[in-house]
C-alpha positions as CSV (number, residue, x, y, z in Angstrom):
1,M,-30.6,-20.3,-20.7
2,D,-29.6,-16.7,-21.2
3,F,-28.4,-15.5,-17.7
4,S,-27.3,-12.1,-19.1
5,R,-30.9,-11.4,-20.1
6,D,-32.1,-12.5,-16.7
7,I,-29.7,-10.0,-15.1
8,A,-30.9,-7.2,-17.4
9,Q,-34.5,-7.8,-16.3
10,W,-33.4,-8.0,-12.6
11,L,-31.5,-4.7,-13.0
12,Y,-34.5,-3.1,-14.7
13,R,-36.8,-4.0,-11.8
14,A,-34.2,-2.7,-9.3
15,E,-34.0,0.6,-11.2
16,Q,-37.8,0.9,-11.2
17,R,-37.8,0.7,-7.4
18,L,-34.8,2.9,-7.0
19,S,-36.2,5.7,-9.2
20,A,-38.5,6.7,-6.3
21,Y,-35.4,7.6,-4.1
22,E,-33.7,10.9,-4.1
23,I,-30.1,10.9,-5.2
24,V,-27.6,12.4,-2.7
25,H,-24.4,13.8,-4.1
26,R,-21.2,14.0,-2.1
27,Q,-17.4,14.4,-2.8
28,C,-14.5,12.2,-1.7
29,G,-11.4,14.2,-2.6
30,K,-12.0,15.1,-6.2
31,T,-14.2,12.1,-6.8
32,P,-18.0,12.8,-7.0
33,L,-20.2,10.2,-5.2
34,S,-23.9,9.6,-5.6
35,F,-26.2,7.6,-3.3
36,R,-29.7,6.3,-3.8
37,V,-30.8,4.9,-0.5
38,G,-34.3,3.9,0.7
39,E,-34.1,1.9,4.0
40,T,-34.4,4.1,7.1
41,N,-31.4,2.5,8.8
42,I,-29.2,3.1,5.8
43,V,-30.4,6.6,5.4
44,R,-29.5,7.4,9.0
45,W,-26.1,5.7,8.5
46,V,-25.3,7.7,5.4
47,E,-26.5,11.0,6.9
48,R,-24.9,10.6,10.4
49,F,-21.7,8.9,9.5
50,L,-20.7,8.4,5.9
51,T,-21.4,11.7,4.2
52,P,-20.1,13.9,7.1
53,M,-16.9,11.8,7.0
54,L,-16.6,12.2,3.3
55,D,-17.3,15.9,3.4
56,R,-14.6,16.6,6.0
57,N,-12.1,13.8,5.9
58,C,-11.5,12.8,2.3
59,E,-10.8,16.1,0.8
60,S,-7.2,15.3,-0.2
61,I,-7.1,11.5,-0.7
62,E,-7.2,11.9,-4.5
63,D,-5.1,14.5,-6.2
64,H,-6.9,14.7,-9.5
65,P,-10.4,14.6,-10.8
66,A,-11.8,11.1,-11.0
67,P,-15.1,9.7,-12.5
68,A,-18.1,9.5,-10.2
69,L,-18.8,6.5,-8.0
70,H,-22.5,5.6,-7.8
71,F,-23.9,3.5,-4.9
72,D,-27.5,2.2,-4.9
73,H,-29.1,0.4,-2.0
74,L,-32.5,-1.4,-2.1
75,Y,-34.4,-3.6,0.3
76,D,-36.4,-6.1,-1.8
77,D,-37.0,-9.7,-0.7
78,A,-38.5,-10.7,-4.1
79,L,-35.6,-9.4,-6.1
80,V,-33.1,-11.3,-4.0
81,E,-35.1,-14.5,-4.1
82,D,-35.4,-14.1,-7.9
83,I,-31.7,-13.7,-8.6
84,T,-30.9,-16.5,-6.1
85,R,-33.2,-18.8,-8.0
86,K,-31.5,-17.8,-11.3
87,F,-28.1,-18.5,-9.8
88,I,-29.2,-22.0,-8.7
89,E,-30.6,-22.7,-12.2
90,H,-27.5,-21.5,-14.0
91,D,-24.6,-23.9,-14.2
92,Q,-21.7,-21.5,-15.1
93,C,-21.5,-19.4,-11.9
94,E,-18.2,-19.2,-10.1
95,I,-17.8,-19.9,-6.4
96,D,-16.1,-16.9,-4.8
97,D,-14.8,-17.1,-1.2
98,D,-14.3,-13.3,-1.0
99,I,-18.1,-12.7,-1.0
100,G,-19.3,-12.8,2.5
101,P,-18.0,-14.8,5.5
102,R,-19.3,-18.1,4.1
103,G,-18.5,-17.4,0.4
104,G,-20.8,-16.8,-2.5
105,Y,-21.3,-16.9,-6.2
106,R,-20.2,-14.7,-9.1
107,Y,-21.3,-14.4,-12.7
108,E,-19.3,-12.2,-15.1
109,Y,-21.0,-11.4,-18.3
110,D,-19.7,-8.2,-20.0
111,E,-16.2,-6.7,-19.6
112,G,-16.0,-5.3,-16.1
113,K,-19.6,-6.3,-15.2
114,S,-20.7,-9.0,-12.8
115,V,-23.4,-10.1,-10.4
116,L,-22.5,-11.4,-7.0
117,L,-24.6,-13.4,-4.5
118,D,-24.2,-14.0,-0.8
119,P,-26.9,-16.5,-0.1
120,S,-26.2,-16.8,3.6
121,E,-26.9,-13.1,4.1
122,G,-29.5,-12.8,1.3
123,I,-27.5,-10.1,-0.5
124,A,-27.1,-9.5,-4.2
125,F,-24.6,-7.1,-5.8
126,H,-24.3,-5.8,-9.3
127,L,-20.9,-4.4,-10.3
128,D,-20.5,-2.2,-13.3
129,L,-16.8,-1.2,-13.0
130,P,-16.5,0.6,-16.3
131,N,-19.2,3.0,-15.2
132,R,-18.2,2.8,-11.5
133,H,-21.8,1.9,-10.5
134,F,-22.7,-0.5,-7.7
135,H,-26.1,-1.9,-6.9
136,F,-26.7,-3.5,-3.5
137,V,-30.0,-5.4,-2.9
138,H,-30.6,-7.1,0.4
139,S,-33.4,-9.2,1.9
140,S,-34.8,-9.8,5.3
141,R,-32.1,-12.4,5.9
142,T,-29.5,-9.6,6.1
143,R,-28.4,-9.3,9.7
144,W,-27.1,-5.7,9.7
145,S,-27.9,-4.0,6.4
146,S,-26.1,-0.8,7.4
147,I,-22.9,-2.6,8.1
148,Q,-23.2,-4.6,4.9
149,F,-23.8,-1.5,2.9
150,G,-20.8,0.1,4.6
151,D,-18.6,-2.8,3.5
152,M,-19.9,-2.3,0.0
153,V,-19.0,1.4,0.0
154,Y,-15.6,0.9,1.6
155,E,-14.2,-1.4,-1.0
156,P,-14.4,1.0,-4.0
157,L,-13.3,3.9,-1.9
158,L,-10.4,2.0,-0.4
159,R,-9.1,0.9,-3.8
160,S,-9.7,4.3,-5.4
161,A,-7.7,6.0,-2.7
162,Q,-4.9,3.5,-2.8
163,R,-4.7,3.8,-6.6
164,N,-4.0,7.4,-6.0
165,G,-1.0,6.9,-3.7
166,G,-2.7,6.5,-0.3
167,V,-1.2,3.8,2.0
168,V,-3.2,2.2,4.8
169,F,-1.4,1.5,8.0
170,H,-2.7,-0.5,11.0
171,A,-2.6,2.6,13.1
172,G,-4.6,5.2,15.0
173,A,-4.1,9.0,14.7
174,V,-5.1,12.2,16.5
175,S,-4.9,15.7,15.2
176,T,-4.1,19.0,17.0
177,N,-3.1,22.5,15.9
178,R,0.5,21.4,16.2
179,G,0.0,18.5,13.7
180,A,-0.9,14.8,13.9
181,I,0.4,12.0,16.0
182,L,0.5,8.6,14.2
183,I,0.0,5.7,16.7
184,V,1.4,2.5,15.4
185,G,1.3,-0.8,17.3
186,Y,0.3,-4.4,17.3
187,G,-3.0,-5.8,18.5
188,G,-3.5,-5.4,22.3
189,N,-0.8,-2.7,22.6
190,G,-3.3,0.0,23.4
191,K,-3.8,2.0,20.2
192,T,-7.5,2.7,20.9
193,T,-6.9,3.4,24.6
194,L,-4.3,5.9,23.7
195,V,-6.4,7.5,20.9
196,G,-9.2,8.0,23.5
197,S,-6.9,9.4,26.2
198,L,-5.3,11.9,23.7
199,M,-8.8,13.0,22.6
200,R,-9.7,13.6,26.3
201,A,-6.6,15.8,26.4
202,G,-7.9,17.9,23.5
203,G,-6.9,16.0,20.4
204,A,-9.4,15.4,17.5
205,F,-10.1,12.0,16.1
206,L,-8.4,11.1,12.9
207,A,-8.3,7.3,12.9
208,N,-8.5,4.3,15.3
209,E,-7.5,1.2,13.4
210,R,-6.8,2.2,9.7
211,S,-4.9,5.4,8.8
212,F,-4.4,6.6,5.3
213,V,-0.9,8.1,4.9
214,K,0.2,10.1,1.8
215,Q,3.6,11.6,1.1
216,T,3.7,15.2,0.0
217,D,6.5,17.5,-1.0
218,S,6.8,18.7,2.6
219,G,6.3,15.4,4.5
220,F,3.5,13.0,5.2
221,N,-0.2,13.6,5.8
222,V,-2.5,11.2,7.6
223,F,-6.2,11.0,6.8
224,C,-9.2,9.2,8.3
225,F,-10.9,6.6,6.2
226,P,-14.6,6.3,6.9
227,D,-15.1,3.4,9.2
228,W,-16.9,2.7,12.5
229,I,-14.8,2.1,15.6
230,N,-14.8,-1.2,17.4
231,I,-13.9,-0.7,21.0
232,G,-13.1,-3.4,23.6
233,L,-14.8,-3.3,26.9
234,G,-11.5,-2.8,28.7
235,T,-11.0,0.5,26.8
236,V,-14.7,1.4,27.3
237,L,-14.3,1.1,31.1
238,Q,-11.2,3.4,31.0
239,Q,-13.3,6.2,29.4
240,P,-16.1,7.3,31.7
241,G,-18.1,8.9,29.0
242,M,-18.3,5.6,27.1
243,A,-18.8,3.3,30.1
244,R,-22.2,4.9,30.7
245,L,-23.3,3.6,27.2
246,L,-23.3,-0.1,28.1
247,P,-26.7,-0.3,29.8
248,F,-28.3,1.8,27.1
249,P,-27.7,0.2,23.6
250,D,-30.4,2.3,22.0
251,N,-28.2,5.4,22.5
252,I,-25.7,4.0,20.0
253,S,-26.5,4.5,16.3
254,L,-24.9,1.3,14.8
255,P,-26.3,-2.2,15.4
256,Q,-24.1,-3.9,18.0
257,R,-23.1,-7.2,16.4
258,R,-20.0,-7.9,18.6
259,I,-21.5,-7.5,22.1
260,S,-23.9,-9.5,24.2
261,Y,-25.6,-7.1,26.6
262,S,-27.0,-10.0,28.6
263,K,-23.5,-11.3,29.1
264,V,-22.3,-7.9,30.2
265,R,-25.1,-7.5,32.6
266,E,-24.4,-10.9,34.2
267,R,-20.8,-10.1,35.0
268,E,-19.2,-7.8,37.5
269,R,-17.7,-4.6,36.0
270,S,-14.3,-5.8,37.2
271,K,-14.5,-8.8,34.8
272,W,-15.5,-6.8,31.7
273,S,-11.9,-6.1,30.6
274,K,-11.4,-9.8,30.3
275,M,-14.3,-10.3,27.9
276,S,-13.9,-10.3,24.1
277,E,-17.0,-8.3,23.4
278,K,-16.7,-4.9,21.6
279,I,-19.0,-2.0,21.0
280,A,-19.2,-0.2,17.7
281,L,-19.4,3.6,17.5
282,L,-19.5,6.2,14.8
283,C,-16.5,8.5,15.0
284,D,-18.8,11.5,15.9
285,E,-20.2,9.5,18.8
286,F,-16.7,8.5,19.9
287,S,-15.7,12.1,20.0
288,S,-18.9,13.3,21.7
289,F,-18.7,10.7,24.5
290,L,-15.1,11.7,25.3
291,G,-15.9,15.4,25.2
292,A,-13.4,15.8,22.4
293,P,-13.5,18.1,19.3
294,R,-15.3,16.9,16.2
295,P,-13.3,14.5,14.0
296,Q,-10.8,16.3,11.8
297,S,-9.6,16.0,8.2
298,G,-6.1,15.2,7.1
299,A,-3.1,16.7,9.0
300,P,0.7,16.6,8.7
301,I,2.4,13.9,10.8
302,V,4.7,15.4,13.4
303,G,5.8,12.1,15.0
304,I,5.0,8.5,15.7
305,I,4.1,6.8,18.9
306,R,4.4,3.1,19.7
307,P,2.0,2.5,22.6
308,K,2.3,-0.1,25.4
309,V,-0.6,0.1,27.8
310,S,0.0,-1.1,31.3
311,F,-2.7,-2.8,33.4
312,Q,-0.9,-1.8,36.6
313,P,-0.7,1.9,37.8
314,I,2.5,3.4,36.6
315,D,3.6,6.9,35.6
316,A,3.9,7.3,31.8
317,S,7.3,7.2,30.2
318,L,8.5,8.2,26.8
319,S,11.7,6.8,25.2
320,P,13.2,7.1,21.7
321,I,13.1,4.3,19.2
322,E,16.0,3.5,16.9
323,K,15.4,4.3,13.2
324,S,15.8,0.7,12.3
325,D,13.2,-0.4,14.8
326,A,10.9,2.4,13.6
327,Y,11.3,1.1,10.0
328,R,10.4,-2.4,11.1
329,L,7.4,-1.3,13.1
330,L,6.0,0.6,10.1
331,D,6.8,-2.1,7.6
332,E,5.0,-4.7,9.7
333,N,1.9,-2.5,10.0
334,V,1.3,-1.7,6.4
335,L,-2.1,-2.9,5.3
336,G,-1.8,-3.6,1.6
337,L,-4.7,-4.3,-0.6
338,S,-4.1,-8.0,-0.1
339,S,-5.3,-7.6,3.4
340,Y,-8.8,-6.9,2.2
341,P,-11.1,-9.2,0.2
342,D,-11.2,-8.1,-3.5
343,W,-14.8,-8.9,-4.3
344,M,-14.7,-6.2,-6.9
345,R,-11.6,-7.6,-8.7
346,W,-10.7,-4.0,-9.6
347,N,-7.1,-5.1,-9.9
348,V,-5.6,-2.0,-8.3
349,P,-1.9,-2.5,-7.4
350,D,-0.7,-1.8,-3.9
351,A,0.8,1.7,-3.4
352,E,4.5,1.6,-2.5
353,P,4.9,3.3,0.9
354,N,8.2,5.3,1.5
355,I,8.8,3.7,4.8
356,E,12.4,4.7,4.9
357,A,11.4,8.4,4.8
358,L,8.5,8.0,7.2
359,S,10.7,6.2,9.7
360,Q,12.9,9.3,9.9
361,L,10.2,11.1,11.8
362,P,10.6,11.3,15.6
363,T,9.4,7.9,16.9
364,L,8.8,7.3,20.6
365,R,7.7,4.4,22.8
366,L,5.1,5.4,25.3
367,R,4.4,3.1,28.3
368,F,1.3,4.3,30.1
369,Y,-1.6,3.6,32.4
370,V,-5.0,5.2,32.1
371,G,-6.7,6.1,35.4
372,E,-10.4,6.0,36.2
373,D,-10.7,9.6,34.8
374,G,-9.6,8.3,31.4
375,R,-6.4,10.3,31.5
376,I,-2.8,9.1,31.3
377,Q,-1.2,8.8,34.8
378,G,1.9,10.9,35.3
379,M,1.2,13.4,32.5
380,E,-0.6,16.6,33.3
381,N,-1.2,17.1,29.6
382,A,-0.3,14.1,27.4
383,L,-0.4,16.0,24.2
384,D,2.0,18.7,25.4
385,A,4.3,16.0,26.8
386,I,4.4,14.1,23.5
387,F,4.9,17.1,21.3
388,D,7.7,18.4,23.6
389,A,9.4,15.0,23.4
390,F,9.1,15.1,19.6
391,D,10.8,18.5,19.6
392,R,13.6,17.2,21.9
393,E,14.2,14.2,19.6
394,R,14.4,16.4,16.5
395,N,16.8,18.8,18.2
396,S,18.9,15.9,19.4
397,E,19.1,14.5,15.9
398,S,19.9,18.0,14.5
399,N,22.7,18.4,17.0
400,Q,24.2,15.0,16.2
401,M,24.2,15.8,12.5
402,S,25.9,19.2,13.2
403,H,28.6,17.5,15.2
404,A,29.1,14.9,12.5
405,V,29.5,17.6,9.8
406,A,31.9,19.5,12.1
407,D,34.1,16.4,12.7
């Protein structure tokens, strides 16, 4: 049985279908991207979310021209069923746990070329790494095709960016005309809550969960990586603009796979913050619902905040963090490539972050409570308070160095 010939026929049929779709060209940094997308939900997702983010937010991730990345998406039950049948008949396919939540199958046939199958979701991929071309074909079994397609696009972009020196931190970030604030913390510390509150104070969205950081000659820049934002109900309730969304799921662009509206409606609002459900928003929606500026592109990092949200009313307080503690905080929140499933097997090494240099930036602990108006209690303007505290910390360090030199 010649499985490679079967793959060639399968690809030919996919190309015949895809030839009817218009190719959309975009840039990510200096990397050209092309998309052929047919399904309505995917088209809306690409137009409303992915391409605006690429146009505005990826301009500096790559520092040199790179070959184009090509992404094709096709809905075709028959094609998926055909390749599934071929996989079952073929006895040299490899089981791969990185493909989908329940695992899948892989067949490698030419150097850098392979076909992947996720039978539980009814999804087939064709990867042509030498030509940086990715086919994605899904069937009616796919639960959320837009989210699956997003995962397909993220993986090559993630590894392409990291290959060019970008380091992903488990961190949020907001941008202002005074620079960017990197918000680094552990799960449940209040990163998303603080990002939302600083946006209500006038900051622009840069990142919520994953921040790309690149070192430059003058310091560090932080960039948003295209991703949707998963927001817990406790955070939603603290932001009035978002709380109004919950009874109206049709007003949200993305399919909501992590929330049960029936469960939300059955419980009192006072109980929502204890529920594990989350809503998923596009970054433009997140900004709009908070009355914040549109999401921004990369910005120089001025300082780092470690948040600690309080569930009891308190006035906010800022306190300096020792450099050794700042180093440990950053080191423990690096998201290397090993944190992500490598279904592409692109074999891109982790970028080496200069945590020692990054930890020299002013780093403060912020303990805070968000009131019903979505603002931080005890701070008339949280952004001004934080940037003023960064300035005081820099001046204090400068004075200490001056005294040390004088002694």
